[in-house]
N, C-alpha and C positions, 0 to 999 in steps of 0.2 A: 361576199363581193367586197366589202372593207379591205378584206386581207389580200384580194386579188388586187386593189387598187393600191395598197403600201407597196407590195409587191413591186408592181409595174412602175410607181415612181423611183424605187431604188433601182430598179436593173432594166428600165425600158431605154432601148436606143435613142429613141426620140428625145427622151429625157437626157440622157449623156450629151446627146448633140448638141441638145441646146446649153448645157453646163458648159462643155468647151466654148462654145461662143461667149459665155460670162468670162472664162478663164483666158481667153484669148483678146478680150478688150480690156481686162484688167494688166496681160504685158502690154498692150500696148500705151497706159496711162503709164506704166512704169517707164517705158521706153520713151516718153516725151518727159517725164520727169529728170531721168538721170542726164538726158541731152545736154541739159542746162549746167553741167558740170561740167563741160567739153570733154576732151579725148587726150590720152598720153600713149605718145605713139613711140615706138623703137623702130628706126631707120637706118637704113643704111646704103651706099653707093659704090659704083666703083667706074671709074671713065678712063678711057685711053686717050691723050691727045696727040696730036702731029707735031706740036710744038710744047717746050717746057712750061708747065705751071709751076706757081708758087704752092706750098702748102696750107697758106693764111694771105690774106687778101695785104697789100702793100700798104703800108700807111704812110705820111709823112714824118712821123717821128721813127719809125724803123728804119726807112731809106736812109733819115740823116746821122743815124748812128753808125753805118756804115758797116755794120755787121752781116755775115755772111747769109745768105736766104737758099735756104734748101729750095731746090727745084725738081717735079719728078712729070713724066709723061705717062703714068700710071698713078691715078689717085685714086685712094680709096678712103671711104669715109664712114662712120659710124656713130649715131648719137640718139638723142631721145628729143622729143618736141611734145609740149602744152599748148593746147588751144582750147580757147574758151570763150563763148560768146558773153559779154560782161552788160551789153544793152539791145536788146531786138526792138524797141520799140512794145514792148508787153505781148510779142508773136508767141514766144515759148510759153509765156503764163497762161494766155489764151487757148492755145493747143492742150496744155495739161487738163484745162477747164473743160473745154470738147470731149478728150476721151474719157474723163472723168464722168460727162454725162452719158456717154457711149455706154462706157460700163452699166450705169444705172437702167440705162435703155434694155442691155441686154440681160441683165437681173429680172426685168419685168417682162421681158420676151419669155423667158424659161419659165416663169410663173403663169404665163398667159398657154405655154405648151403644157404645163402639166394639167391645167383647168380644162384643155381642150382634150388630153390623155383620159382624165377619171369621167367625162360625157361619154367619150367615145366607148368606154369599156362599160358603164352604168347603161347604156343604149344597148350594146350587144348581149348584155345580161339578161337584160328585162327581153329581149328579142328570144334567145334561148328559153327562157321560163315561159313564156307564152306560146312558144310552139311545142314545148313539152306539155302543157296543159292541154293545146287544141289536139295532139295526140293520144292524149289520153281520151279527148272525148268523142276523136275520132275511132277506137279502139272500143269505147263502148257502142257507139254507133254500128259498126262493123259487125261485134256480137248481136247486136239487136235483130240485123239483116240473116245472122247466121240462123239465128233461132225461128226468124220468121220465114226462112227457105226451108229449115227441115220440117217445118209444121205444114208449109203448103204440099213439099215433097210429098208429107203422110197423106194430106188431103187430096192430092191430086191423085194419088197411090188406091186410094178407095174411093175416088171417081166423086169426091166432092168439090172439089175445084179442076179448073180448067188446065191443062199444061203451059199455057200460055204465062198464066200467073207464076207458074214456076222460073220459066225464061227472063220474065221479067225482073225476077226478086233476084234470081243468079246476076244476071247483068249488073244491078245496083248493089250486090255486094262485090262483086270483081271491082268495081269502079271503086268503092268505098277501102278497098284492099290498097288499089292502086296509089289513091290519095296519102293512104296512112302511111305506105313506103316512102312519097315523095317528101311528106314533112318529117318524117325520120332521117332521109338523106340531108334535110334543109339545116336541121340540128346541127348535123357533124359538119358542114360546112360553115355556120355560123361559130362554133366552137373551134375551129380553126382559126377563122378570122380574129378570134378573141385572144387564143393561145401567141398567137402572132404580135398581136397588139402589148399582150402585157410580157410577153418576156417567158412564158411559162404554159407548159402544156395544162390545157382547162379539160377536166374530166367531167365530175358530176357538179353541179352547182347546187346552191341552198336557197329555198324556197324564200321569198322575201313576204312579209305582212303588208298589203298594201290596203290601206283603207281610202275609197273613194268619196269625198265630201264634197260640198259646195265651196267653188272659189270664190274668195272674198279680195283679190288683188286691187292695187290701184295703181295705174300706171304712173301717174304725175309723183306718189311717193315713192316708184320705184326708181324713176328715173334721177329724184331729188338724190340720189346715194351716188348719181355717176361721177362726181367730180373725184371718189375717192377710187374710184376704177383704174387697175394696171393699164388697162387700153388708152383708159383717159389721160393718166400721167405722163404714159408715155409720148400721146402729142404734146403735153405741157413741154416737158424734156425736149423732143424736137424744136419746139418754139425757141428755148432757150440757148437751146446750140447754134440755132441761126443768129440768135442775137450775139452770141460769141463770133461767128464767122464773120459776123462786120465789123465787130470789132478789131477782129485779127487781120482782114483786110486794110483797115486803115493803120495799121502800125508801119505800113511798107512806108508811108509818108514821114515818118521820123528816122532822125540817124541810127544808124546799125555802128555798134562798137564792137570790137572784139579784141581780146589779148593773144599774142602769140609767143612764144619761148622757144628756145634751141639751148643743147648744149653736146658737144660730141668734139670727136676729134678728125683730124685727117692725117692721111699715111700716104707715106709713097717713099720710093727709092730713091735717094738724092743722086743726081746726074754724076756730081762733081766726085764727091764721097763714095759713092756707091754702096752707102747705110741706109737702112731704113731709119728714116725720121718721124715724126709726127707734132703737132700742134693741136693745142687745143681751143676750141672757137666756142663761144656763146653767146646768145642777144637775147632780148626782152624788146618786144614791141606792143603800140597799142593802135589800132588800126581804126578809123570812122569813116565811115561811108554814108553820103546822103545823098540821095538819089533828087535831083530837081527836076527832072522834065524826063518824064516817061512817055510821053505824046499820050497819055488818056490811060495807059494799061491800068494803074492804079483803080482810078475811077471807074473802069468796065469791071474790076476785081470786086469792087464793094457793090456798084450795083447789082450783079450776079448774087451777092449774098445776100441782098434786099429783097430780089425777087424770090430766093430760097426761104426765107422768112416769109412772105407772103404765101408761099405755096403750103408752109408749115401753118398757118392763120388760116387757110380753107380747108385745111385736110382734119384740123381738128374741129372746125365747125361741121363739116361733114363727117366726122366718127361719131361725134353729138347726135345730127340727125338719124345718122343710122341706128345708134342706140336705140332712140327712143321708137323707130320704127320696128326693133327687133322685140323690144318688150313690149311694144302692143300685142305684134304677132304672138309671143311667148303667153301672153295672158291671155289671149284669145285661144289659141290651141288649147289651152286647160280648159276654157269656159267649153268650147266643143268638143273634147276627150268626155268632159263631165255629162252634156247633156247626150251625146253619142252611148254612153252606157247606161242613164235613165231608158232613153229610149231602147237599147237591145236587152236591158232588163225587161222592160214590157213583153217585148216580143218574144223572147224565150218563154216567160210565162202563159202567154196567150199560144205561143207554138205548141207548148208542152199541153196544152189543153184541146189545142185542137188534135194532136196525136192521140190522145187515150179517147176522143171521140169518133175517131178514123178507125182507129183499133177497133172498137164495138161493134162500128158500123158494117167492117168488114166480115169480120165473125159471127155478124146475124146476115150476110148476104145483103145490106142497104146501102155499100158503097162498093167501088172498085178498088183493085190494089194500085192502080195509079193513083187513086184519093189518097191510100195510106202511104206508100212509099213517098207521094211529094209534102205530105204532112211530117214524115219523117226527115225527111230531109230539110225542110223549112226547120223544123227543130234543131237539126244538127249544124246547121246554117246560122242561125241565130246563138246559138252556143259559140260557135268558133268568134263570131262579132263580140259576145259580151267577153269574152276572155282576151281578144284583142283591145277592145276600145278600153277595159280595165289596165292594161299594160302601156299602152298609149298614153292614159290620164299621167299614170307615174314618170313615164319618158318626157311629157311636156313639164313637169315640175323641176326634173334634172336640166330640161332645157334651158328653163328662167335662170335656176342657180348656176349654168354655166356662162348665160348673160351678165348675171350680177358677180360673177369669180366667187363664188359660194361653194366650190366642189371640195374644195380643202377642207375648210369650216363651214361649214353647212349650219 
């Protein structure tokens, strides 16, 4: 089972999907980080005018010099621009921090996905083992009925038993064989489900040694470990993310400062000389924008962020409440499985004694075949219930490990 779990963690599509979410969150975080460095762009333009245009803006100095000015109706331009935000009211910084938290949440979610996968594999694995043991018990029951039917057939032949006994025995034998076939089919279905989950074809499964012992769990002690669980840490991250959203919304109240620059050339055919001329242009500028009135838009944005924080607080409280409930259910399920195991063990011992007694009574004509078949059926049912309770006990322990996220580190 451990080998199957290790294989699934490496190859399961469910785990791979969660890992891609981590990589996506990391990419978004890097995208926010590099945005603070601005952008360098190569630009080009062509414009046809109905009246001549100069290749560069006219300035008083250029006009007073009296020099010739090139004009064209087909103006081409090519250059490079660089724009970068100098101050955004810390909005960019907050966005980087938000994306960093989102990455951590994706990592925690991927861990929870692995825990879910491990529990599902363990549960299905135990189901297969339980079904195989029940099939083995059913085969023994079928063989016992075959032996009984053969004996009754002989006694009917010599006139010791009535033919009705043979018919009853054959009917129970057929029902046992049918139940055996159904159980074998269920094993095939469960193995197919496990194979799909693990990403690998599952053939034979190795038996596990299960020791059923009296549980001694304390819900309060288990709940004390809650703060270190990924599911709780995710709620703390969501709360921190909400705080960053509030701070980011407040940044809109501060001035926004941007730097921009351009260097390039204008080209065109001079209308007088008919030669291609060009002029070099460059400019550098700083732009400041400070919104004074937006009719409450920023306040509404901040209020939305605060409401989101309240929601995150409530979600964390509910997560802790649900965790205590699930831990209580998990501990009680272990106790119930243990009690069922003890009860089924006692029931099997009694049904075995009852079957032995009824066998002797029937052989001595002191009991009917119905009494014997009923005793055998009760023993078979008790055997199946004991097997099932044993594996349910182990499933309950694995479920508690899942709640406490101990699947990868039991």
